[in-house]
C-alpha positions as CSV (number, residue, x, y, z in Angstrom):
1,X,14.5,-28.6,21.7
2,X,11.7,-31.2,21.0
3,X,10.2,-31.1,17.5
4,X,7.4,-33.7,18.3
5,X,5.1,-34.7,21.1
6,X,6.0,-37.8,22.9
7,X,3.0,-39.8,24.1
8,X,2.9,-41.6,27.4
9,X,1.4,-45.0,26.4
10,X,2.1,-48.4,27.9
11,X,0.9,-50.2,24.8
12,X,1.1,-49.4,21.1
13,X,-1.7,-47.6,19.4
14,X,-3.8,-49.6,16.9
15,X,-5.9,-48.2,14.1
16,X,-9.4,-49.5,13.4
17,X,-12.9,-48.4,12.4
18,X,-14.8,-50.7,14.8
19,X,-18.3,-49.5,15.9
20,X,-18.8,-48.6,19.6
21,X,-21.5,-47.1,21.8
22,X,-20.4,-44.7,24.5
23,X,-22.9,-44.7,27.4
24,X,-22.5,-41.6,29.6
25,X,-24.3,-41.8,33.0
26,X,-27.8,-40.3,32.7
27,X,-27.2,-39.0,29.1
28,X,-28.1,-40.3,25.6
29,X,-25.9,-43.0,24.1
30,X,-23.2,-41.8,21.7
31,X,-22.7,-44.0,18.6
32,X,-19.3,-43.8,16.9
33,X,-16.3,-45.6,15.4
34,X,-13.1,-46.3,17.2
35,X,-10.4,-44.5,15.2
36,X,-7.5,-45.8,17.3
37,X,-7.0,-47.5,20.6
38,X,-4.4,-48.7,23.2
39,X,-4.7,-50.1,26.6
40,X,-4.6,-46.5,27.9
41,X,-7.6,-45.2,25.9
42,X,-9.1,-44.6,22.5
43,X,-10.3,-41.9,20.1
44,X,-13.9,-42.3,18.9
45,X,-15.1,-40.5,15.8
46,X,-18.7,-39.2,16.2
47,X,-20.9,-36.3,15.2
48,X,-22.7,-36.5,18.5
49,X,-22.4,-33.9,21.3
50,X,-19.6,-34.9,23.7
51,X,-20.2,-34.8,27.4
52,X,-17.9,-32.6,29.6
53,X,-14.4,-33.7,30.3
54,X,-14.0,-36.2,33.1
55,X,-17.5,-37.5,32.6
56,X,-17.5,-41.3,33.5
57,X,-18.8,-43.5,30.7
58,X,-19.3,-47.2,29.9
59,X,-18.3,-48.5,26.4
60,X,-20.3,-51.1,24.7
61,X,-18.3,-53.0,22.1
62,X,-19.7,-55.9,20.0
63,X,-17.0,-58.6,19.3
64,X,-17.4,-61.6,17.1
65,X,-16.1,-65.1,18.1
66,X,-16.9,-67.6,15.4
67,X,-20.5,-67.2,14.5
68,X,-21.4,-65.5,17.8
69,X,-21.4,-61.8,18.5
70,X,-21.2,-60.7,22.1
71,X,-21.4,-57.4,23.9
72,X,-18.5,-56.4,26.1
73,X,-18.2,-53.4,28.4
74,X,-15.4,-51.2,29.6
75,X,-15.4,-48.2,31.9
76,X,-13.6,-45.0,31.1
77,X,-13.8,-41.2,31.3
78,X,-14.0,-38.5,28.7
79,X,-10.5,-37.0,28.3
80,X,-10.7,-35.0,25.1
81,X,-13.4,-33.4,22.9
82,X,-13.0,-32.2,19.3
83,X,-15.3,-31.3,16.5
84,X,-15.0,-34.8,15.1
85,X,-14.9,-37.0,18.1
86,X,-13.9,-37.7,21.7
87,X,-10.9,-39.2,23.4
88,X,-11.5,-41.5,26.4
89,X,-9.1,-42.9,28.9
90,X,-9.5,-46.0,30.9
91,X,-9.5,-45.3,34.6
92,X,-10.8,-48.5,36.2
93,X,-9.1,-51.6,35.1
94,X,-11.8,-53.9,36.6
95,X,-12.2,-57.5,35.3
96,X,-14.8,-56.5,32.6
97,X,-12.6,-53.7,31.3
98,X,-9.4,-55.8,31.2
99,X,-11.3,-58.7,29.4
100,X,-12.9,-56.4,26.9
101,X,-9.6,-54.6,26.1
102,X,-7.7,-57.9,25.8
103,X,-10.3,-59.5,23.4
104,X,-10.6,-56.3,21.4
105,X,-6.8,-56.0,21.1
106,X,-6.5,-59.6,20.0
107,X,-9.1,-59.1,17.2
108,X,-7.3,-56.1,15.8
C-alpha cells in the first residue's frame, strides 16, 4: 500500500517567488508568482480567475542578466486550478520554451 503520491517529473522541483504573467489566448493576462517549477511545469500563485483546464497559454517571464532585464516566453497549457493558483504544464518544447526554461532554471 502506498502512503504518498509519487510524481512523474523528469527534473527536480525548485521553489521560488518569481513574478510571471500568464497570457491566455483571447483572455486577460493573469499576474502571479511562480511557487515552484520544473522542466515539466509550474504552479503559479494568483488571485485571478483561472481559464478552463487545457487552455493554451504563453508565459512571460522577466529575467535579469547583469544590468539587463529581458522578457522570455514559454508555451504551456492550464493543467490544474485551485482557489489560490494554477498549475501549468509545458506541452510544446519549442526553441523559445527550452531557452526560457534553461535560463530560468539556471537563475534559481
